[in-house]
N, C-alpha and C positions, 0 to 999 in steps of 0.2 A: 546550563550555561548562563555567561554574564551578560548581562546586560545596561547599556547607556543611563538607565536610572528613570528611563521611561516606561512605563507597563505597557506593553502589548508590541513593541515597537523591536526591531530586528537591524538597526543604523550600525551598516560597518561589518555585518556580519556573514561568515561565506558560508553554506547550505550546499549540501548536494542533496537531488532530487532522483531515484532514479524511476525508472518510469516516468517519467513527465512528461512524455509526447504525448497525450492526452488524459482524459478521463479526472481519476481522484489525484494521481502525481499533478497534472496540470494544473490544477483547483488550489494546492496545497502551493505550490510555486508560485502560482499568480498571487496567494494572498499573502504569502512571504517578501515577494518583491511590493508590494503595495506597502508593507512598513520598512522597507528601507533593507532589506536583504539583498545581496550578491549571492545570487540563486542558477548551480548548474545544475541541470537537468540532463539527463541521459535514457537514452534507448536505443535499438537496433538502428533504427531507418532514421537518418540526418535530414529527411527529406520531411518527416511528420517532426520531428525536432525543431527545427528550420520553421513549421506554421503555426508551430506552438508558442516559438518565442514571438513570434511576429502577433496573434492570438494575445501574447499578455499586453506588450509594447501598446497595441489599438486601445487596450482599455486605460490607459495614461497611469499603468501604477508605477511609471519611472520618474514620477512627479516626487516620490519619495526618497527620491537617491538612491533606489535600489534598480540593479542591474538584473540582468538574464547571460548567460553563457548555454551554447549547447556541448556536448561530446558523444558520437556517436559509440554506444556500448555493449557488450553484452552480457549480462550479469553473471551467466554460467560462464565466463572464460576470467580467468583471477588475472591475466596481462590489463584486459581493457577495463575491469575494477580500479585496479590499482594506476590505472590513467585519467580514468576518471575522476578518483578523489585526486590526483595529480592537478587535474586543472581547474579544479574547484577551489584549491588553494591559489591559483596564480592572481586571483585580484587583491588579494590584501596577504597573504605570506601565511595563512593559516587555513584551519578549517573550524567553525563552531558549530555545525549540525551538521545531520544526516539520516534524510527520510526513503528509507528502503520500502518504496510503492513497488517493485517489479513482478509480475506474477503473472498467472494465466490458468487457464485450466484446457488438457485433451481428452480429456477421458468422460465422456456422460455417457454411460452407457451404463446396466447394468454389471453388475462385480463378475456375471459367472461367463460375459463376454467383452470384457477390460482387454485391452491392445496391452501389452506387456511394455512394449517400447514408447509407446505413449506416457503410460504414469512412472516410467522414468526417468523422459523430458518434463514434466508437468513435478515429480521431486525434485529433480536438478535444479528448473527455475524456482521454484516457491522457497527450496529448503538450501538448496546448495546457492543460491544468488543472492537470497540474504543472508547467508552466514560469510560469504565474501565483500558481501558488501559492509557489514559488523567487520568483519575482519580489516580491513585495509582504511576504514572508516573511523576504526577504533583508534588505531595507530599515529593517525594523524592527531584524533582529539587528545588523548595520554600527552604527545607530546605538544599541544597547546596550552596545556593545562586542567583539560578538560571540558565537557562538552554534554550533547543528548544526540539520543537516536530514538527514531523513532519507524518502530517496523509495520505495516499494513497488514494485517491478517485479514479476517473473514469470519462472519457470523456461522458460517458453516465450519467454521472450528470449536466453537460451543455447541451447535446445535446439527444434529445428522440433516442432510440433505440428502435423500436418497440417488443413488443411482448416479453425484456426481467424482466417482470414482476417486482418486488422487487428491485434489480438490479441499477436501475437508481436513483429508489426514495430514497432507503437507503443511496447510496452513497452522494446525494442530502442532507440527516440528515448528513453526514459526513462532507461536505461542512459547514453548519452552524453551526453544534459542534468546527469545526476551530476556526471559528469566534468569538465565545461564550468564547468560555476557552482564545484565544488569549484578549479576553476583558478584562476576568475576574484575567488573568495570569500576565499581564504585569506590573503590581504593585510590582510583586515580583522578574520581570528578568526572568520571561519564558517565551519566543517567541512559538507560534503555528501557522503554515504555511501547506498548501497541497497543494499534487498534482494531478492532474486528468493526467492519461498517456492516449494516443490513444490506436493504435493496434500497441503490445509490444511483439516482437518475444519471446516468452516460451513456454515450453510444453504442456501445456492447450489450447493454440492457436492454436498449429500445423496443424490440421487440415483446420483453413485457410488461415494461413500465407506460405502453400502449397502448395499453390496456389487454381484457381476455379473463379468464377462465385462473389461469396462473395470480396475474396480479390482485384478485378477488379473493385470492386464497391466501396471499400474500397480507391482504390486509386484513380479513378474518383472524390471523394470528401477528397484527402487528397492535396494542395496544394502541399507543399513538397513529392512528391507522393512516399514513398518509407514506408516498415515495421520499425517501431520504434526499438530499440534494449535496451537490460536493460541497458546498460551502459548510455543510454540519460537520464533514471528516476535517477538511480545511480547519474548521475553527479549534477541535479539540488536537490538532498537530502542533498548532501556536502556542496553546497553552502549554503542553509538552516540552515542545522546543526555548519557552519561552521562560520569564524571571517569576512568573508566578507556579512553577511546579517543580523549585529548585530542593525538594525534600521529599520527590515523587519519584518510581525508580521500580520498574519490577512487575509496573502492573498490564494489563492488557483490558482494554476497555471499552465494552460494544457502545457502538452507536446506531442503534439498530429502530429507533423509537420502542421497544422494552420486547421485541418479538424474541427476545433470547431465553423470555417467561415462557413461554409458549411454543411453539415446534417448527420444524423447519419448513419449508415450502412442498408443495406435492406438484410434483411437477408429470404425474400421469397424463392429462391432457396433453399435451404433446410428446411423449415417447413414447406413449402406449401406440403410438401411429406409428413408429418407426419398430419396435420389439415385441406389442403385440402385449396383453394383457399377460400370459404364460413370461414370457420375457423376460417382464418386468419382476416376477415371482424365481426368477432362477432357470428356468426349465429354457433348455439350447436344444434344438434337433440338431442332429445329425445329417 
């Protein structure tokens, strides 16, 4: 993505952030607005997006000349994604960057007890949703002469997370999609990279980051033994979208304090209460 020549700034650039209503997506959007970007955040809940926009405004981020817009959209609905891309182009008439952050998981369970419909919904959200975001975002970026896409994956794609069902599997699909898109779109000046966050402090994982045996296990498996912050992820996202990374594409980078060097977390203390020790090893009582 081109720049105005000032390292680290996005003045006048239009960027779409899916899943921007909370957590990592919100943090990335706020960081980009603070550097002058015109950011459009999308998500399923209009109320949540409105609250997110108010939070960004309250930080004083608009002093840089950036702005925030919202559009309610479901990334698994192709028409919604196309509409979100069009909304992101309204301010400047073009699109310069895309952050595909929308994702989730409905399948925390032993593999022998996974709900097939929940599996399909999770794969649809994480893989198909990312594909549709790249598909329509890339069309706009190619038309503008180039740009950058960043997809948010997970450490669960690189390190097995027992009992996470479709989550790690689908995030591995996101990683391959990043490489495929980077290979295809490079000829049009579009770069595509991914980020695999480790345990990152957001409301979604507060029950872990607030303390307890699962957090202790995370720390034992993390060389830089602390919980990640949204700013850790936003910093790399800005780099991959910005002028310092114009010869980087097709990469998926862990931001996890080094946990990828060891193993995924042990959720036994939480899930054994639900499924029992036998259930966690695959026993199903009829």
